[in-house]
C-alpha positions as CSV (number, residue, x, y, z in Angstrom):
1,M,0.0,0.0,0.0
2,K,1.3,3.5,-1.0
3,R,0.0,6.3,1.2
4,N,-0.2,8.8,-1.6
5,H,-2.3,6.7,-4.1
6,I,-6.0,7.6,-4.1
7,L,-8.8,6.1,-6.2
8,V,-11.7,8.3,-7.2
9,I,-14.8,6.4,-8.5
10,D,-17.6,8.5,-10.0
11,D,-19.6,8.3,-13.3
12,E,-19.9,12.1,-13.6
13,E,-16.8,12.9,-15.6
14,R,-16.6,16.6,-14.8
15,F,-17.0,16.1,-11.1
16,R,-14.5,13.2,-11.1
17,K,-11.8,15.2,-12.9
18,L,-12.4,18.2,-10.6
19,L,-12.1,16.1,-7.5
20,S,-9.0,14.4,-8.9
21,R,-7.4,17.7,-9.6
22,I,-8.2,19.1,-6.1
23,I,-6.7,15.9,-4.5
24,G,-3.8,15.8,-6.9
25,L,-2.7,19.4,-6.1
26,E,-2.0,18.2,-2.5
27,G,0.7,15.8,-3.7
28,F,-1.4,12.6,-4.1
29,E,-1.3,10.4,-7.1
30,V,-4.9,9.9,-8.2
31,H,-6.4,7.0,-10.2
32,Q,-9.8,7.5,-11.8
33,A,-12.7,5.0,-12.5
34,K,-16.1,5.7,-14.0
35,N,-17.8,2.6,-12.5
36,A,-17.5,-0.1,-9.9
37,K,-16.0,-2.7,-12.3
38,E,-13.2,-0.4,-13.4
39,G,-12.6,0.6,-9.8
40,L,-12.2,-3.0,-8.7
41,R,-9.7,-3.6,-11.6
42,I,-7.6,-0.7,-10.4
43,L,-7.7,-1.9,-6.8
44,N,-6.4,-5.3,-7.9
45,E,-3.6,-3.7,-10.0
46,E,-2.5,-0.7,-8.0
47,S,-1.5,-0.1,-4.3
48,V,-4.2,2.3,-3.2
49,S,-4.7,3.6,0.4
50,V,-7.9,5.6,0.0
51,V,-11.0,5.3,-2.2
52,V,-13.3,8.2,-2.8
53,C,-16.5,6.7,-4.2
54,D,-20.0,8.0,-5.3
55,V,-22.9,6.2,-3.7
56,K,-24.8,5.8,-7.0
57,L,-22.8,4.1,-9.8
58,P,-24.0,2.9,-13.2
59,D,-23.2,-0.8,-12.4
60,G,-23.8,-0.9,-8.6
61,N,-24.1,0.8,-5.3
62,G,-21.4,2.6,-3.4
63,L,-22.5,0.9,-0.1
64,D,-22.2,-2.5,-1.7
65,L,-18.7,-1.6,-3.0
66,L,-17.7,-0.4,0.4
67,E,-18.6,-3.8,1.9
68,H,-16.6,-5.5,-0.8
69,I,-13.5,-3.3,-0.3
70,K,-13.6,-3.7,3.5
71,R,-13.8,-7.5,3.0
72,E,-11.1,-7.8,0.4
73,F,-8.9,-4.8,1.1
74,P,-9.4,-4.2,4.9
75,L,-6.5,-1.7,5.2
76,I,-8.0,0.7,2.6
77,E,-10.1,3.6,3.9
78,V,-13.3,4.6,2.0
79,I,-14.9,8.0,1.7
80,L,-18.5,7.9,0.2
81,I,-19.9,10.9,-1.6
82,T,-23.4,11.6,-2.8
83,A,-25.6,14.3,-4.4
84,F,-28.6,13.5,-2.1
85,G,-27.3,12.6,1.3
86,T,-29.4,11.9,4.4
87,I,-28.4,11.5,8.0
88,Q,-29.6,7.9,8.0
89,D,-27.5,7.1,4.9
90,G,-24.4,8.6,6.6
91,V,-25.0,6.6,9.7
92,N,-25.4,3.3,7.7
93,A,-22.2,4.1,5.8
94,M,-20.2,4.7,8.9
95,K,-21.6,1.5,10.5
96,Q,-20.3,-0.4,7.4
97,G,-16.8,1.0,7.9
98,A,-16.7,4.2,5.8
99,F,-14.1,6.7,6.9
100,D,-16.5,9.6,6.1
101,Y,-19.8,10.4,4.2
102,I,-19.9,13.6,2.3
103,T,-22.6,15.4,0.3
104,K,-21.5,16.8,-3.1
105,G,-21.3,20.6,-3.1
106,D,-20.6,20.9,0.6
107,N,-17.1,22.2,0.8
108,D,-15.8,20.3,-2.2
109,D,-12.6,22.4,-2.0
110,H,-12.0,21.0,1.5
111,I,-12.3,17.3,0.6
112,H,-8.5,17.1,0.4
113,V,-8.4,17.5,4.2
114,V,-10.7,14.5,4.7
115,V,-8.6,12.5,2.2
116,E,-5.4,13.5,4.1
117,R,-6.8,12.2,7.3
118,A,-8.0,9.0,5.7
119,A,-4.6,8.5,4.1
120,E,-2.9,8.9,7.6
121,K,-5.3,6.4,9.1
122,A,-4.6,3.9,6.2
123,S,-0.9,4.4,6.7
124,M,-1.3,3.6,10.4
125,N,-3.4,0.6,9.6
126,A,-0.6,-0.7,7.4
127,K,2.1,-0.1,10.0
128,L,0.0,-1.9,12.7
129,Q,-0.6,-4.8,10.3
130,H,3.1,-5.0,9.5
131,L,3.9,-5.0,13.2
132,E,1.3,-7.8,13.9
133,D,2.7,-9.9,11.0
134,R,6.2,-9.4,12.3
135,V,5.3,-10.4,15.9
136,E,3.5,-13.5,14.5
137,S,6.4,-14.5,12.3
138,E,8.9,-14.0,15.2
139,Y,6.9,-15.6,18.0
140,G,4.5,-17.9,16.2
141,F,4.8,-21.7,15.8
142,E,6.4,-21.0,12.4
143,N,9.5,-19.8,14.3
144,I,10.0,-23.1,16.0
145,I,12.6,-24.8,13.7
146,G,12.6,-28.6,13.3
147,E,11.4,-31.5,11.2
148,S,12.1,-34.4,13.5
149,E,9.2,-36.5,14.7
150,E,9.8,-35.6,18.3
151,I,9.5,-31.8,17.8
152,E,6.6,-32.1,15.3
153,E,4.6,-34.0,17.9
154,T,5.4,-31.4,20.5
155,I,4.3,-28.6,18.1
156,Q,1.0,-30.3,17.3
157,M,0.2,-30.7,21.0
158,A,1.0,-27.0,21.6
159,K,-1.2,-25.9,18.7
160,K,-4.1,-28.0,19.9
161,V,-4.1,-26.4,23.4
162,A,-3.2,-22.8,22.2
163,D,-6.8,-21.8,21.3
164,S,-8.1,-22.5,24.8
165,D,-7.8,-20.9,28.2
166,M,-6.3,-24.0,29.8
167,S,-3.2,-23.7,32.0
168,V,-0.1,-25.2,30.3
169,L,3.0,-26.6,32.0
170,L,6.0,-26.8,29.7
171,Q,8.7,-29.1,31.0
172,G,12.2,-29.5,29.5
173,E,15.9,-29.1,30.1
174,T,17.5,-25.7,30.1
175,G,17.9,-24.3,26.6
176,T,15.2,-26.4,24.9
177,G,13.0,-23.4,24.0
178,K,10.3,-23.4,26.7
179,E,9.7,-19.6,26.4
180,L,9.6,-19.9,22.6
181,F,6.8,-22.4,23.0
182,A,5.0,-20.2,25.5
183,Q,5.1,-17.2,23.1
184,A,3.8,-19.4,20.2
185,I,0.9,-20.7,22.4
186,H,0.1,-17.1,23.2
187,Q,0.2,-16.0,19.5
188,G,-2.0,-19.0,18.6
189,S,-4.7,-18.0,21.1
190,T,-7.6,-15.6,21.2
191,R,-5.5,-13.5,23.5
192,K,-2.7,-12.8,21.0
193,N,-3.6,-9.1,20.9
194,G,-3.3,-8.9,24.6
195,P,0.1,-8.6,26.5
196,F,2.5,-11.5,26.9
197,V,4.2,-11.0,30.3
198,A,7.1,-13.2,31.3
199,L,8.5,-13.6,34.8
200,N,11.6,-15.7,35.6
201,C,10.9,-17.0,39.1
202,S,14.5,-17.9,39.8
203,A,15.7,-14.3,39.1
204,F,14.2,-12.8,42.3
205,P,14.4,-13.5,46.1
206,K,11.2,-14.5,47.7
207,D,10.0,-11.1,49.0
208,M,10.9,-9.3,45.8
209,L,9.2,-12.0,43.7
210,E,5.9,-11.5,45.5
211,S,5.9,-7.7,45.0
212,E,6.8,-8.2,41.3
213,L,4.0,-10.7,40.9
214,F,1.2,-9.0,42.8
215,G,2.4,-5.3,43.0
216,F,2.3,-3.1,46.1
217,K,0.8,0.0,47.5
218,K,2.9,3.1,48.4
219,G,4.3,2.7,51.9
220,A,3.7,-1.1,52.0
221,F,7.3,-1.6,53.0
222,T,10.6,0.3,53.4
223,G,11.5,1.7,50.1
224,A,8.0,1.6,48.5
225,T,7.9,5.3,47.7
226,E,5.4,4.8,44.9
227,S,2.6,2.3,44.2
228,K,3.5,-0.3,41.6
229,K,1.4,-2.5,39.4
230,G,2.3,-6.2,39.6
231,L,2.9,-8.4,36.5
232,I,-0.4,-10.2,37.1
233,E,-2.2,-6.9,36.6
234,E,0.1,-6.0,33.6
235,A,-1.0,-9.3,31.9
236,D,-4.7,-8.5,32.2
237,G,-6.4,-9.5,29.0
238,G,-3.4,-11.6,27.9
239,T,-1.0,-14.3,29.1
240,L,1.3,-14.5,32.1
241,F,4.3,-16.8,31.7
242,L,5.9,-18.1,34.9
243,D,9.4,-19.4,33.9
244,E,11.2,-21.7,36.3
245,V,8.2,-21.9,38.5
246,G,9.8,-24.7,40.4
247,E,12.1,-22.2,42.1
248,M,9.2,-20.4,43.7
249,D,9.1,-20.3,47.6
250,I,6.5,-22.7,49.1
251,G,4.8,-19.8,50.9
252,L,4.4,-17.8,47.7
253,Q,3.2,-21.0,46.0
254,A,0.1,-20.9,48.3
255,K,-0.7,-17.3,47.3
256,L,-0.3,-18.1,43.6
257,L,-2.6,-21.1,44.0
258,R,-5.3,-18.9,45.6
259,F,-5.0,-16.5,42.7
260,L,-5.3,-19.2,40.1
261,E,-8.5,-20.5,41.7
262,N,-10.5,-17.3,41.1
263,K,-8.1,-14.9,39.3
264,K,-8.4,-12.5,42.3
265,F,-5.5,-11.0,44.2
266,T,-4.5,-8.3,46.7
267,K,-1.6,-5.9,46.3
268,L,0.9,-5.8,49.2
269,G,-0.2,-3.2,51.6
270,E,-3.8,-3.2,50.4
271,T,-7.0,-4.9,51.6
272,K,-9.1,-4.4,48.4
273,E,-9.3,-7.4,46.2
274,R,-8.7,-7.0,42.5
275,Q,-9.7,-9.3,39.6
276,V,-8.0,-9.9,36.3
277,D,-8.6,-11.9,33.1
278,I,-5.4,-13.8,32.3
279,R,-4.2,-17.1,31.1
280,V,-1.2,-18.7,33.0
281,L,1.5,-20.7,31.3
282,A,4.3,-22.1,33.4
283,A,7.7,-23.8,32.7
284,S,10.3,-25.7,34.6
285,N,13.5,-27.7,34.0
286,K,12.6,-29.8,37.0
287,K,10.3,-32.8,37.2
288,L,7.6,-31.0,39.1
289,K,5.6,-34.2,39.7
290,E,8.6,-35.7,41.5
291,E,9.2,-32.4,43.3
292,S,5.5,-32.4,44.6
293,E,5.8,-36.0,45.8
294,N,8.9,-35.2,47.9
295,G,7.4,-32.0,49.3
296,Q,9.5,-29.5,47.3
297,F,6.5,-28.2,45.4
298,R,2.9,-28.0,46.3
299,D,1.0,-30.9,44.7
300,D,-2.3,-28.9,44.5
301,L,-0.4,-26.1,42.6
302,Y,1.2,-28.7,40.4
303,Y,-2.2,-30.1,39.3
304,R,-3.5,-26.6,38.8
305,L,-0.6,-25.6,36.6
306,A,-0.4,-28.9,34.7
307,G,-3.9,-28.7,33.3
308,F,-2.1,-29.6,30.0
309,K,1.5,-30.8,30.2
310,I,4.0,-30.6,27.4
311,E,7.4,-32.2,27.5
312,I,9.9,-30.4,25.2
313,P,12.5,-32.9,23.9
314,P,16.2,-32.3,24.4
315,L,18.4,-31.5,21.4
316,R,20.3,-34.8,21.7
317,D,17.0,-36.6,20.9
318,R,16.5,-34.4,17.8
319,E,19.7,-35.3,15.8
320,G,17.9,-34.6,12.5
321,D,17.2,-31.0,13.6
322,I,20.8,-30.1,14.6
323,G,21.9,-29.3,11.0
324,L,18.8,-27.2,10.4
325,L,19.3,-25.2,13.6
326,A,23.0,-24.8,13.1
327,N,22.6,-23.4,9.6
328,F,19.7,-21.2,10.8
329,F,21.9,-19.6,13.5
330,L,24.8,-19.2,11.0
331,Q,22.7,-17.4,8.4
332,R,21.2,-15.1,11.0
333,M,24.6,-13.8,11.9
334,N,24.8,-12.1,8.5
335,K,28.6,-12.6,8.2
336,K,30.8,-13.9,5.4
337,V,30.8,-17.4,7.1
338,N,28.0,-19.3,5.4
339,T,28.7,-23.0,5.5
340,I,29.6,-25.8,7.9
341,N,31.8,-28.6,6.5
342,E,30.8,-32.3,6.7
343,E,33.3,-33.2,9.4
344,A,32.3,-30.3,11.7
345,M,28.6,-31.1,11.1
346,Q,29.3,-34.7,12.1
347,L,30.9,-33.5,15.4
348,L,27.9,-31.3,16.1
349,K,25.5,-34.2,15.6
350,Q,27.5,-36.5,17.9
351,Y,27.7,-34.0,20.7
352,S,25.4,-34.5,23.8
353,W,24.3,-30.8,24.0
354,Q,23.7,-30.4,27.7
355,G,22.8,-26.8,27.1
356,N,20.5,-27.8,24.2
357,I,19.6,-25.2,21.5
358,R,21.0,-22.3,23.5
359,E,24.4,-24.0,23.7
360,L,24.3,-24.8,19.9
361,K,23.5,-21.1,19.1
362,N,26.5,-20.0,21.2
363,I,28.9,-22.6,19.6
364,I,27.9,-21.6,16.1
365,E,28.3,-17.9,16.8
366,R,31.7,-18.5,18.5
367,A,32.9,-20.6,15.5
368,A,31.8,-18.0,13.0
369,I,33.6,-15.2,14.8
370,L,36.9,-17.3,14.9
371,A,36.6,-18.4,11.2
372,E,38.9,-16.6,8.8
373,G,37.3,-18.1,5.7
374,T,33.7,-18.8,4.7
375,T,33.4,-22.3,6.3
376,I,33.2,-23.6,9.9
377,T,35.7,-26.4,10.2
378,P,36.3,-28.9,13.1
379,D,39.2,-26.9,14.5
380,L,36.9,-24.0,15.3
381,L,34.8,-26.1,17.7
382,P,35.6,-26.2,21.4
383,R,38.0,-28.8,22.7
384,E,35.3,-30.8,24.5
385,F,33.8,-31.8,21.1
386,Y,36.8,-34.0,20.4
387,Q,37.0,-35.4,23.9
388,E,33.4,-36.3,24.0
389,T,33.1,-37.7,20.5
390,S,36.3,-39.7,20.9
391,A,34.9,-41.3,24.1
392,D,31.7,-42.1,22.1
393,V,33.6,-44.2,19.6
394,G,35.4,-46.2,22.3
395,I,38.8,-44.3,22.6
396,T,39.2,-44.5,26.3
397,T,42.9,-45.2,27.0
398,E,45.2,-42.3,28.0
399,S,47.4,-42.8,25.0
400,S,44.4,-42.6,22.7
401,L,43.2,-39.4,24.2
402,K,46.6,-37.9,23.8
403,K,46.6,-38.9,20.2
404,V,43.3,-37.2,19.6
405,E,44.6,-34.1,21.4
406,R,47.8,-34.0,19.4
407,I,45.8,-34.2,16.1
408,H,43.5,-31.4,17.2
409,I,46.3,-29.1,18.3
410,K,48.2,-29.8,15.1
411,K,45.1,-28.9,12.9
412,V,44.6,-25.7,14.8
413,L,48.2,-24.6,14.4
414,E,48.0,-25.3,10.7
415,K,44.8,-23.3,10.5
416,V,46.4,-20.2,12.1
417,E,49.7,-20.7,10.3
418,G,51.7,-21.3,13.5
419,N,50.3,-18.2,15.4
420,K,50.5,-19.7,18.9
421,T,48.6,-16.8,20.5
422,K,45.7,-17.3,18.2
423,A,45.9,-21.1,18.5
424,A,45.8,-20.9,22.3
425,E,42.7,-18.7,22.0
426,I,40.9,-21.1,19.8
427,L,41.9,-24.1,22.0
428,G,40.8,-22.3,25.1
429,I,44.1,-22.7,26.9
430,G,47.0,-20.4,28.0
431,T,50.0,-19.9,25.7
432,S,52.3,-21.5,28.2
433,T,50.1,-24.6,28.2
434,L,50.2,-24.7,24.5
435,Y,54.0,-24.4,24.4
436,R,54.2,-27.4,26.8
437,K,51.8,-29.4,24.6
438,I,53.8,-28.6,21.5
439,E,57.0,-29.8,23.2
440,E,55.2,-32.9,24.7
441,Y,53.7,-33.9,21.3
442,D,56.8,-33.0,19.3
443,L,54.9,-30.6,17.0
């Protein structure tokens, strides 16, 4: 959509040309049509932001055309004009979505002001739509990368529960993408236009976490110089995501449970009860069922949060997705490094990934920074990749480990053309240690 493109539809040629000239003098590019059919053709071919249309047309009615435009081109603003306007006609037009309803002859020379306002609104509509599309593409299910059966099943489960108000508990190891799933569930719900508020329960001490969650009144405690809205209130109409909920203090868990039962809460220092309309999603890298059984987490809160439980698989169970994710992170860096060679990719696939996707992202970014060419090679990967993958294939004796280390150090030295400072940096060891290794391995 181009803000300065206007379409005038009117079968009266003199009036149509006069109107187009008035609008065109204000810097707009004006397209003209003498009937509805021609107007629709232009709308399909040109990027128009505002339509100025006569109510009575040779091949139709302006109100019917308004309905069609609002259905097929919802971002376009429509101004209806008529020679015989009534208040009721104007009311009907506005109800159907018209920006304005103008009678011909009434301040024709000021219509450009109405067009200007309509163009500004259309431009704002386009910006808001672009922002919504961007948010959806960044936080929707499409942003979860993977083709493995494990992740596909998890995505399908999340999609099914998204369009409901049921509480969801996301469980998985650190770095598996629990918050990404929470955001996608929010975007796939009827609350997507409401706020998504995330709180990491492990990031605050008990007292501070309570005030962050429920808010407080001025003077509620030392240092409370102003009243503060809690995150529960901030999330009203949307979704509250409680990350690492297993770290929450037992006493605070009781207060959270009371809130979840009726969506009512009281700010610290207040007696008045408030009510909000929110959906709660929670996540934990702990097995909360086991935690509840041994008294570390309230079992009644566990069952309240786990209305629908989703287990997010670790990266080591998604070997088929490692290449996809590695290349995605590499391309997103927008650097000259654009490929990962076969040997390096094999090492990535054999690694155990204790830090999961977050660890993979960091490793790829580190390797791309260290690379001097356009390809990530094995010598750019951290030392533990060689130690771990060597152990996986049965090399367990001291002499075998030394052999692997010697080969790795030799490759790194060749890569940096003997620059020992740079080699030590890549290997993650001190230069004195490197010199000792060079002497030990007779390199």
